[in-house]
C-alpha angles and dihedrals in degrees: 000000000000112000094015106136105169148293134313115222112203119200123189124189126005118033120241137155118252121220127255089254091066099045131047116204115253093007109067131046133202123220119202113207102179128212123310118255124233097277091047089051093049088051092053092046088053090050094051094041092058095082095043128094105230133190106280088236090062117086106208096219092049091046091049091053093047093047091047088057091051096045099064109160096020124132123225087257091054090050091050088052093050092055093046092047092050091051089048090049090049093053094046091051093052090045091054089045093045091229125178110263093236089059097055112110131153111250132198092261089062093056092045091051092047093049091048090048090051097049089048087055093048093052092047096042113107098161129141102232094208098052101031127062096180097129133359091219094052112117121240116242126218110271121219 
C-alpha cells in the first residue's frame, strides 16, 4: 500500500497510556475521544434498550434520560454492560421465582442494581488492560 504509514489507535472513555509494544514512534497515532456527555449517554442507553423487554410502566426515552444522569463518567461499553446486566438480573430473578416467560420484564430496580454493581467493580478494579484479560468491561487504570 503506497502512502500507508501506520495504524490509528482510537481510545474512547478513560485515558491511559498504551505500552511501547502497541505504538511505534512516528508511525502510529493515538486519538483520544473523551467520555460521552449526558446526551450521548442517553442516546447510547436508548440504543441498548431497544432490544430489551421493559416493564410496561417504563418509557424507554425517560428511562434512558434518567440512567444517563446517573451514569456520569461511564463509557459506551459500560452502558452496554449495565443494560446486559439488568437483563441477566431480571432473568435470574424470574427463574428463581418460576415466573411465566410472558411475565418477564426488566424493571427499574434491575437497572439500579446493575449500575451500582458496575460502579463498585470500577472502584475496585486495579488491572493493567494490556497484560490482563480478566473482563472486557473492566476499566483500564492509569499506567505509570
